[in-house]
C-alpha positions in Angstrom: -8.9 -2.5 13.7 -10.4 -5.9 12.6 -8.6 -9.3 12.8 -9.6 -11.8 10.2 -8.3 -15.3 10.6 -8.8 -18.7 9.0 -9.0 -21.8 11.2 -8.6 -25.5 10.6 -7.2 -28.3 12.8 -5.3 -26.1 15.2 -5.1 -22.5 16.5 -1.3 -22.3 17.1 -1.1 -19.5 14.5 -3.5 -17.2 16.4 -2.4 -17.1 20.1 0.9 -17.1 22.0 1.4 -19.3 25.0 0.2 -16.4 27.3 -3.0 -16.1 25.3 -2.1 -12.8 23.5 -2.5 -12.5 19.8 0.3 -13.4 17.4 0.9 -10.2 15.3 3.6 -8.9 13.0 6.3 -7.0 15.0 5.5 -3.6 13.6 1.8 -4.0 14.4 2.6 -5.2 17.9 5.0 -2.3 18.6 2.5 0.2 17.3 0.0 -0.9 19.9 -3.0 -1.0 17.7 -6.3 -1.9 19.3 -8.2 -4.9 17.9 -11.8 -3.9 18.0 -13.4 -7.0 16.3 -12.5 -10.4 14.9 -13.8 -12.7 12.2 -13.1 -16.5 12.2 -13.5 -18.2 8.8 -13.6 -22.0 8.4 -14.7 -24.6 5.9 -15.0 -28.4 5.8 -13.7 -30.6 3.0 -16.4 -32.4 1.0 -16.9 -35.9 2.5 -14.6 -35.0 5.5 -14.7 -37.6 8.2 -16.8 -36.8 11.3 -13.7 -36.7 13.5 -12.1 -34.0 11.3 -15.3 -31.9 11.3 -15.6 -32.2 15.1 -11.9 -31.2 15.5 -12.4 -28.1 13.4 -15.5 -27.1 15.3 -13.6 -27.5 18.5 -10.7 -25.3 17.2 -13.2 -22.6 16.1 -14.8 -22.7 19.5 -11.4 -22.4 21.2 -10.4 -19.5 18.9 -13.7 -17.8 19.7 -13.1 -18.2 23.4 -9.5 -16.9 23.0 -10.7 -13.6 21.4 -13.5 -13.2 24.0 -10.9 -13.5 26.8 -9.1 -10.6 25.2 -12.4 -8.6 25.2 -12.5 -8.7 21.4 -16.0 -9.2 19.9 -15.9 -12.1 17.5 -18.1 -13.7 14.8 -17.6 -17.1 13.2 -18.4 -17.8 9.6 -18.6 -21.2 7.9 -17.7 -21.0 4.2 -19.8 -23.7 2.5 -18.9 -23.2 -1.1 -15.2 -22.3 -1.1 -14.6 -23.1 -4.7 -16.9 -20.3 -6.0 -13.8 -18.2 -6.2 -15.1 -14.8 -7.4 -18.2 -15.0 -5.1 -16.0 -15.7 -2.1 -13.7 -12.9 -3.0 -16.6 -10.5 -3.1 -17.9 -11.9 0.2 -14.5 -11.4 1.9 -14.2 -7.9 0.5 -17.2 -6.9 2.5 -15.6 -8.2 5.7 -12.6 -5.9 5.3 -13.0 -2.5 7.1 -10.3 0.2 7.5 -7.2 -1.0 9.2 -7.9 -4.7 8.9 -5.2 -7.3 9.5 -5.5 -10.8 7.9 -4.0 -14.0 9.3 -4.4 -16.5 6.5 -2.3 -19.3 8.0 -4.9 -21.9 9.1 -7.6 -23.9 7.5 -8.2 -24.7 3.9 -5.7 -23.2 1.4 -8.4 -22.0 -0.9 -9.8 -19.6 1.8 -6.3 -18.1 2.2 -6.0 -17.5 -1.6 -9.5 -15.9 -1.7 -8.7 -13.7 1.3 -5.5 -12.5 -0.3 -7.2 -11.6 -3.6 -9.9 -9.8 -1.6 -7.2 -7.8 0.2 -5.6 -6.8 -3.1 -9.0 -5.7 -4.5 -9.9 -3.7 -1.5 -6.4 -2.1 -1.3 -6.6 -1.0 -4.9 -9.7 1.0 -4.0 -8.6 2.1 -0.5 -4.9 1.7 0.4 -5.7 2.4 4.0 -8.1 -0.5 4.4 -5.7 -3.4 4.8 -3.0 -2.9 7.4 -1.4 -6.3 7.1 -1.7 -9.7 5.6 0.5 -12.3 7.2 1.4 -16.0 7.5 2.6 -17.6 10.8 5.4 -20.3 10.6 5.5 -23.4 12.7 7.6 -21.7 15.3 5.1 -18.8 15.7 7.0 -16.3 13.6 4.7 -14.0 11.5 5.7 -13.2 8.0 4.0 -10.2 6.3 2.9 -10.7 2.7 3.1 -7.6 0.5 -0.1 -6.6 -1.1 1.1 -5.5 -4.5 -1.2 -4.2 -7.3 -0.2 -6.3 -10.3 -1.0 -3.3 -12.5 1.4 -1.0 -10.6 4.7 0.0 -12.3 7.6 1.7 -10.5 9.3 4.8 -11.9 13.1 5.0 -11.8 13.0 7.3 -8.8 10.6 4.9 -7.0 13.0 2.0 -7.7 15.9 4.0 -6.4 14.1 4.9 -3.2 13.0 1.3 -2.7 16.6 0.2 -3.1 17.7 2.7 -0.4 15.0 1.5 2.0 15.9 -2.2 1.4 19.6 -1.5 2.2 18.8 0.3 5.5 15.9 -1.9 6.6 14.4 1.0 8.7 15.0 4.6 7.7 13.5 8.0 8.1 12.2 10.1 5.2 14.8 12.7 6.0 17.6 10.2 5.7 16.3 9.0 2.4 16.2 12.6 1.1 19.8 13.1 2.3 21.1 9.9 0.5 19.3 10.9 -2.7 20.7 14.5 -2.5 24.2 13.1 -2.0 23.9 10.7 -4.9 22.6 13.3 -7.3 24.7 16.2 -6.0 21.7 18.3 -5.7 19.1 19.0 -3.0 16.0 17.0 -3.1 12.8 18.6 -1.6 11.6 16.6 1.4 8.0 17.0 0.1 8.9 15.3 -3.2 10.6 12.3 -1.4 7.7 12.0 0.9 5.2 11.9 -2.0 7.2 9.2 -3.7 7.3 7.1 -0.5 3.5 7.5 -0.2 3.2 6.2 -3.8 5.4 3.1 -2.9 3.2 2.6 0.2 0.0 2.7 -1.9 1.5 0.2 -4.3 2.3 -2.2 -1.4 6.1 -2.0 -1.4 6.8 -0.2 1.8 5.1 0.8 5.1 5.5 3.9 7.2 5.8 3.3 10.9 5.6 5.8 13.7 8.2 5.4 16.4 7.7 8.2 18.9 7.8 11.5 17.0 9.7 10.1 14.1 8.3 8.2 11.1 10.3 5.4 9.7 9.9 3.5 6.4 10.4 -0.2 6.0 10.3 -2.4 2.9 7.7 -5.1 2.7 9.3 -6.9 -0.2 
């Protein structure tokens, strides 16, 4: 799993007080292993020397933080951030299967480009991007759903999504039982599972393994 992060004038959005990584709860609970990290940063045109030095210092601290966790890390300065399409293509190449993206820090344009790159990659391979998130001032990560703008939900997909939203965390079997009760007819588990997989590919839900059970949670 790769961790891509944008850095600016601080690194409060990357590490907790104990030095561990800030991650969305479901990622943390799943115990995923971060195998590599990429730090992206950029300087404003005509930025004062003090600001440039501060960003460089933060990049170095972030690099050291990853290395302390035994995570190989590379840093990449983005020199032409306003070449939007070129940067999106560049960032697409950084995304490998099971990538998580923290777009909180640094210049806002980098976050936009990373988000669009995540959408483009997810459209081709739904398994590539595990999470895109933003960290609040108090250190709380908020996941951002990666939704294909061309995706349209069927009536059954909408109904399943509504059930998932009501329950917050629910098993596929429980969804099947609720649907069967509503329709007064037995729904095949395989059919419900397929529709949930479609919702996951479209960026609306995420399947999470907890022990031997698989739960489904809404991302939007």
